[in-house]
C-alpha positions in Angstrom: 60.1 59.2 159.4 60.9 62.6 160.9 58.0 64.8 161.9 57.2 67.5 159.4 55.3 70.4 161.0 54.4 71.8 157.5 52.4 68.6 156.8 51.8 67.3 153.3 52.6 69.4 150.3 48.9 70.2 149.7 48.4 71.3 153.3 51.5 73.4 153.0 50.3 75.1 149.8 46.8 75.8 151.2 48.3 77.8 154.0 50.3 80.1 151.6 49.5 82.4 148.8 50.3 81.1 145.4 53.0 83.7 144.8 54.9 82.8 148.0 55.7 79.2 147.0 57.9 78.0 144.1 55.8 75.1 143.0 58.0 74.4 140.0 61.0 73.9 142.3 59.1 71.6 144.6 57.9 69.4 141.8 61.5 69.1 140.6 62.5 68.0 144.1 59.8 65.3 143.9 61.2 64.1 140.6 64.8 64.0 142.1 63.5 62.0 145.1 61.8 59.5 142.8 64.9 59.2 140.6 66.8 58.3 143.8 64.3 55.7 144.6 64.4 54.1 141.2 68.2 54.2 141.0 68.1 52.1 144.2 66.0 49.5 142.5 62.7 50.4 144.2 59.2 51.3 143.1 57.1 53.6 145.2 53.7 52.4 144.0 51.7 54.9 145.9 53.0 58.3 144.9 50.4 61.0 145.6 50.5 64.4 147.4 49.3 62.8 150.7 52.7 60.9 150.7 54.8 64.0 149.9 55.8 66.2 152.9 57.4 69.6 153.3 60.5 69.9 155.4 61.0 72.8 157.9 63.1 74.6 155.3 60.5 74.3 152.6 61.8 71.3 150.6 59.4 68.7 149.2 60.2 65.2 150.5 58.8 61.9 149.3 57.5 59.9 152.3 59.5 57.0 153.6 58.2 53.6 152.5 57.5 52.5 156.1 54.7 55.0 156.4 52.8 54.4 153.3 50.6 51.5 154.4 49.3 53.2 157.6 46.0 54.3 156.1 44.2 53.6 152.8 43.7 56.9 150.9 40.2 57.1 149.3 41.6 59.3 146.5 44.3 56.9 145.5 42.5 55.9 142.3 43.0 59.4 140.9 46.7 58.8 140.4 46.5 55.3 138.9 47.9 54.6 135.5 45.9 52.5 133.0 48.0 49.5 133.9 47.7 50.4 137.6 44.0 49.9 137.5 44.8 46.3 136.5 47.2 45.8 139.5 50.5 46.5 137.8 53.0 48.5 139.9 56.1 49.5 138.1 58.5 52.4 137.5 56.4 53.7 134.6 53.3 53.7 136.8 55.3 55.9 139.3 56.0 58.3 136.5 52.3 58.5 135.6 51.4 59.2 139.2 54.0 62.0 139.2 52.3 63.7 136.3 49.0 63.7 138.2 50.7 65.0 141.3 52.4 67.8 139.4 49.1 68.9 137.9 47.5 68.9 141.3 50.4 70.9 142.9 50.1 73.5 140.2 46.3 73.9 140.4 45.4 72.8 144.0 42.6 70.8 142.4 42.3 67.0 142.7 42.9 65.1 139.4 39.5 64.6 137.7 37.7 66.8 140.2 34.5 65.5 141.6 34.2 62.5 139.3 33.4 59.1 140.7 35.9 56.2 140.8 33.9 54.4 138.1 33.8 57.5 135.9 37.6 58.0 136.2 38.2 54.3 135.4 36.1 54.7 132.2 38.0 57.8 131.1 41.5 56.6 131.9 41.3 52.9 130.9 38.5 52.7 128.3 38.6 56.2 126.7 42.3 56.7 127.2 41.6 60.3 128.2 43.8 62.6 130.2 43.0 65.9 132.0 42.8 69.1 129.9 45.5 71.8 130.2 44.3 74.2 132.8 44.6 78.0 132.5 47.6 78.2 134.8 50.3 80.8 134.1 53.1 78.6 135.6 52.3 75.8 133.2 54.5 76.8 130.3 54.5 74.8 127.1 57.7 73.0 128.1 56.4 72.1 131.5 53.1 70.9 130.1 54.9 68.8 127.5 56.8 67.0 130.3 53.6 66.3 132.2 51.9 64.9 129.1 54.8 62.7 128.2 54.8 61.3 131.8 51.2 60.1 131.6 51.5 58.6 128.1 49.3 55.6 127.5 52.1 53.2 126.7 54.3 52.7 129.8 57.4 52.3 127.6 56.9 55.8 126.2 57.1 57.5 129.6 60.4 59.1 130.4 62.5 58.0 133.4 62.7 60.3 136.4 66.4 61.0 135.5 65.2 62.4 132.2 62.2 64.2 133.7 64.6 65.9 136.2 66.9 67.1 133.4 64.0 68.3 131.3 62.3 70.0 134.2 65.5 71.9 135.1 65.7 73.1 131.6 62.1 74.1 131.5 62.4 76.2 134.7 65.9 77.6 134.1 64.3 80.8 132.8 62.8 81.5 136.2 64.7 82.6 139.3 64.4 79.5 141.5 66.4 78.4 144.5 69.1 75.8 143.8 68.2 72.2 144.6 71.7 70.9 144.3 71.8 70.5 148.1 68.2 69.3 148.3 67.6 66.6 150.9 65.8 64.7 148.1 69.1 63.4 146.9 68.7 61.2 149.9 64.8 61.0 150.2 64.6 57.6 151.9 66.5 56.3 154.9 68.5 53.1 154.1 66.7 51.1 156.8 63.4 51.6 155.0 64.8 49.6 152.0 64.9 46.3 153.9 61.2 45.6 153.2 61.7 45.6 149.5 63.0 42.8 147.3 64.2 42.6 143.7 62.6 40.1 141.3 63.6 39.4 137.7 62.8 36.9 135.0 66.2 37.3 133.5 64.9 38.6 130.2 65.0 42.4 130.9 65.2 45.1 133.5 64.2 43.8 137.0 60.8 44.5 138.4 60.4 45.3 142.0 58.0 44.5 144.8 57.2 45.5 148.3 57.3 42.1 150.0 54.8 43.3 152.5 52.2 44.7 150.1 51.8 44.5 146.4 53.7 42.1 144.1 55.0 43.5 140.8 54.8 41.3 137.7 58.2 40.1 136.5 57.2 41.3 133.1 56.8 44.9 134.1 57.9 47.2 131.3 61.2 49.2 131.6 60.9 52.6 133.1 63.0 54.5 130.5 62.2 55.3 126.9 65.2 56.1 124.7 65.3 59.7 123.5 67.9 60.7 121.0 69.7 64.1 121.5 67.8 65.4 118.4 64.4 64.5 119.8 62.3 66.7 122.1 59.3 65.8 124.2 57.3 68.3 122.2 57.9 66.4 119.0 56.8 63.0 120.4 53.6 64.0 122.2 50.2 63.1 120.7 47.3 65.5 121.5 45.3 64.6 124.6 41.6 65.1 124.6 39.5 64.2 127.6 37.3 65.4 130.4 38.0 68.8 131.8 37.2 69.3 135.5 37.8 73.1 135.0 34.4 73.4 133.3 31.0 71.7 133.4 31.3 70.3 129.9 32.6 66.8 129.2 35.1 66.1 126.5 36.0 69.8 126.2 39.0 70.4 123.9 41.5 72.9 125.1 44.3 72.5 122.6 44.2 76.0 121.3 47.4 76.8 123.3 49.4 74.3 121.2 50.8 75.0 117.8 48.6 73.5 115.2 51.4 71.8 113.4 52.5 70.0 116.6 49.0 69.1 117.8 46.5 68.5 115.0 42.9 68.5 115.9 41.2 65.1 116.1 38.3 64.2 113.9 36.3 62.8 116.7 35.8 63.4 120.4 35.3 61.1 123.4 31.6 60.7 124.1 30.1 61.9 127.3 29.2 59.3 129.8 
């Protein structure tokens, strides 16, 4: 992997004022890089900001696969999907991790804040909770809806990175952002890094993938793409999310006021505090 003097995306963002960095554009570049990976039949399995670097010209770049096993990240559990906690690595689990990465890039706060690994497991797997919407001006309704769809409980309900990229482009088109048409993320991984990966399939559906050096992927892994008709929108399909907010000291805080009542009805009950 080439040397990136800007470091990881979080290191890059910490060194610059919020107004100087187009975070929306960088998140789109991550989605494009992951789309490239999945189009080549590969699952990343460890997507998180510590594996996303910034090139000298300011483009977000997903780390090459050869570098991912160098060190174990103690924060890796923060990006695990519900099925990821059970050892399943798949394209939908990459999409879930992307949602957590996007939220962290917008807020510069770790997903789930200072909660313990055990507490996060309880919230994600048992309570089926997700982070609350933060008070972040860049998080428009359209962008938030994409993030929420990407961390859906059911893997089959999560959109593919191709769809995420198209939706994200539309969501940020109202802003003046640099073009990513020539982004290096259309070629985020060098071909020689693909040699460590193999394709497995049970012949009954889309192939699952595994890193032959690291984590096997079950042959029954769910497909990565949910079919959306042209008349559907992400907003229409999303169920309200209520969970722990690391932006306040109260657990189970509901922050759905920003959503139209007709699209996001209030629940009758609330996840209990641990």
